[in-house]
C-alpha positions as CSV (number, residue, x, y, z in Angstrom):
1,X,2.2,59.5,-20.6
2,X,2.3,56.1,-18.9
3,X,2.2,52.4,-20.0
4,X,0.5,50.2,-17.5
5,X,1.1,46.5,-18.0
6,X,-0.9,43.7,-16.4
7,X,0.9,40.4,-16.6
8,X,-0.8,37.1,-17.3
9,X,-1.2,34.2,-19.7
10,X,-3.8,34.3,-22.5
11,X,-6.5,31.7,-22.7
12,X,-9.6,30.8,-20.7
13,X,-7.7,27.9,-18.9
14,X,-5.5,30.5,-17.2
15,X,-8.1,33.2,-16.6
16,X,-8.6,32.8,-12.9
17,X,-5.2,31.6,-11.9
18,X,-2.7,33.2,-9.5
19,X,-0.3,34.0,-12.4
20,X,-3.1,36.1,-14.0
21,X,-3.5,38.7,-11.2
22,X,-2.0,41.3,-13.5
23,X,-4.6,40.7,-16.2
24,X,-7.3,40.9,-13.5
25,X,-5.9,44.3,-12.3
26,X,-5.8,45.6,-15.8
27,X,-9.4,44.6,-16.3
28,X,-10.4,46.5,-13.2
29,X,-8.5,49.6,-14.3
30,X,-10.2,49.3,-17.6
31,X,-13.6,49.1,-16.0
32,X,-13.0,52.0,-13.5
33,X,-11.6,54.6,-15.9
34,X,-12.5,55.8,-19.4
35,X,-10.6,53.6,-21.8
36,X,-11.1,52.7,-25.5
37,X,-11.8,49.1,-26.3
38,X,-8.9,46.7,-26.2
39,X,-7.4,46.0,-29.6
40,X,-4.7,43.6,-30.8
41,X,-1.3,45.3,-31.2
42,X,2.3,44.8,-30.0
43,X,1.7,41.1,-29.4
44,X,-0.9,42.1,-26.8
45,X,-4.2,43.7,-26.1
46,X,-3.9,47.5,-25.7
47,X,-6.4,50.2,-24.7
48,X,-5.9,53.9,-24.5
49,X,-7.4,56.2,-21.8
50,X,-7.0,59.1,-19.5
51,X,-6.6,58.9,-15.7
52,X,-6.8,62.2,-13.8
53,X,-5.3,64.1,-16.7
54,X,-2.6,61.6,-17.6
55,X,-2.6,59.7,-20.9
56,X,-2.4,56.0,-20.1
57,X,-1.9,52.9,-22.4
58,X,-3.1,49.7,-20.7
59,X,-1.4,46.6,-22.1
60,X,-2.1,42.9,-21.5
61,X,0.7,40.9,-23.3
62,X,-0.6,37.9,-25.2
63,X,2.8,36.2,-25.5
64,X,2.5,34.0,-22.5
65,X,4.4,35.1,-19.3
66,X,7.9,34.0,-20.3
67,X,7.9,36.4,-23.3
68,X,6.1,39.4,-21.8
69,X,9.0,41.7,-22.5
70,X,8.6,41.3,-26.2
71,X,5.1,42.9,-26.0
72,X,6.2,45.6,-23.5
73,X,9.3,46.7,-25.5
74,X,7.2,47.0,-28.7
75,X,4.5,49.2,-27.0
76,X,7.1,51.3,-25.1
77,X,9.2,51.9,-28.2
78,X,6.2,52.8,-30.4
79,X,4.9,55.4,-27.9
80,X,8.4,56.5,-26.7
81,X,7.6,55.7,-23.1
82,X,10.7,55.5,-20.8
83,X,11.0,52.8,-18.1
84,X,10.2,55.3,-15.3
85,X,6.8,55.7,-16.9
86,X,6.1,52.0,-17.2
87,X,4.1,50.3,-14.5
88,X,4.0,46.5,-14.3
89,X,1.3,44.8,-12.2
90,X,2.1,41.2,-11.3
91,X,1.6,38.3,-8.9
92,X,4.1,37.8,-6.1
93,X,4.5,34.5,-4.3
94,X,6.6,36.1,-1.6
95,X,3.6,38.2,-0.4
96,X,0.6,36.7,1.4
97,X,-2.7,36.9,-0.3
98,X,-3.8,40.1,1.5
99,X,-0.7,42.2,0.7
100,X,0.2,44.6,-2.0
101,X,3.6,46.3,-2.4
102,X,4.9,48.9,-4.9
103,X,8.5,49.8,-5.8
104,X,10.8,50.8,-8.6
105,X,13.4,48.4,-9.9
106,X,14.7,45.4,-8.2
107,X,15.3,41.8,-9.3
108,X,12.7,39.5,-10.8
109,X,12.6,37.2,-7.8
110,X,12.1,34.1,-10.0
111,X,9.2,35.7,-11.9
112,X,9.6,34.8,-15.6
113,X,7.5,37.7,-16.8
114,X,9.7,40.2,-14.9
115,X,12.9,38.4,-16.2
116,X,11.6,38.9,-19.7
117,X,10.8,42.6,-19.2
118,X,14.1,43.2,-17.4
119,X,16.0,41.8,-20.4
120,X,14.1,44.0,-22.8
121,X,13.9,47.4,-21.1
122,X,16.1,47.3,-17.9
123,X,14.8,46.6,-14.4
124,X,14.2,50.2,-13.6
125,X,10.4,50.4,-14.0
126,X,7.6,50.7,-11.5
127,X,6.2,47.4,-10.1
128,X,3.0,46.8,-8.2
129,X,3.2,43.4,-6.6
130,X,0.0,41.6,-5.6
131,X,0.4,38.8,-3.1
132,X,-0.8,35.3,-4.1
133,X,0.8,33.3,-1.3
134,X,3.2,30.5,-1.9
135,X,3.2,26.7,-1.7
136,X,4.2,25.0,1.5
137,X,7.1,23.1,-0.1
138,X,9.2,25.4,-2.3
139,X,10.2,22.9,-5.1
140,X,9.9,23.9,-8.8
141,X,7.0,21.6,-9.6
142,X,5.0,22.9,-6.6
143,X,5.7,26.5,-7.6
144,X,4.5,26.0,-11.2
145,X,1.3,24.2,-9.9
146,X,0.8,27.0,-7.4
147,X,0.9,29.9,-9.8
148,X,-1.3,28.1,-12.3
149,X,-3.9,27.2,-9.6
150,X,-7.1,29.0,-8.9
151,X,-8.0,30.9,-5.7
152,X,-10.3,29.6,-3.0
153,X,-13.5,31.6,-2.3
154,X,-11.9,33.4,0.7
155,X,-8.7,34.1,-1.3
156,X,-10.7,35.4,-4.2
157,X,-12.5,37.9,-2.0
158,X,-9.2,39.2,-0.5
159,X,-7.7,39.4,-4.0
160,X,-10.7,41.3,-5.4
161,X,-10.3,43.9,-2.6
162,X,-6.6,44.3,-3.4
163,X,-7.3,44.7,-7.1
164,X,-9.8,47.4,-6.4
165,X,-7.3,49.2,-4.1
166,X,-4.7,49.1,-6.8
167,X,-7.1,50.6,-9.4
168,X,-8.3,53.2,-7.0
169,X,-4.8,54.3,-5.9
170,X,-3.0,54.1,-9.3
171,X,-3.4,57.8,-10.0
172,X,-1.2,58.5,-6.9
173,X,1.7,56.9,-8.8
174,X,1.1,59.1,-11.8
175,X,0.8,62.3,-9.9
176,X,3.1,61.8,-6.9
177,X,5.4,58.9,-7.6
178,X,5.9,55.3,-6.5
179,X,7.1,56.1,-3.0
180,X,3.8,57.9,-2.2
181,X,1.8,55.0,-3.7
182,X,3.8,52.6,-1.5
183,X,3.0,54.8,1.6
184,X,-0.7,54.9,0.7
185,X,-0.8,51.1,0.1
186,X,0.7,50.6,3.5
187,X,-1.8,52.9,5.2
188,X,-4.8,51.2,3.5
189,X,-3.6,47.7,4.4
190,X,-2.9,48.7,8.0
191,X,-6.5,50.1,8.2
192,X,-7.9,46.8,6.9
193,X,-6.6,45.0,10.0
């Protein structure tokens, strides 16, 4: 059993922003596989489904990014899902727009959603990092404006391809682990060049 968490902020004003890449990925996973309708629970929206024989709960926290951990811990506790079976999909400013990386554990790297989750369940969960690029000048105000900005048309096309790749390759993580998913992501991205 797995809990897949897409990070983002609720509300239409945030729907197409860089910080909502996790929600976008969750929506693609929802579309691609057989999930029940989303319902309000655990301070989030949750759907239940099956991906290649694995029971999967898909969660979109509705607490705003800085409190994402509150929603994750409630769902994980209720379903008794350990951190190694939790997958968090999120935006990453340290990666260019055409990159995806996967790993287990690590620091939050300044991401407030990850900081919140780390404080609630430990940092030892699976992370799928989707690149959103970073502002030219790395001052706090520029960072906030950047993650809450929308994508250009070209960026949106690259992002959509990456979201589709994540949804397509997600079963590899369930069946073979995060290292194999990371290898497959690397191969797919190298083949795109």
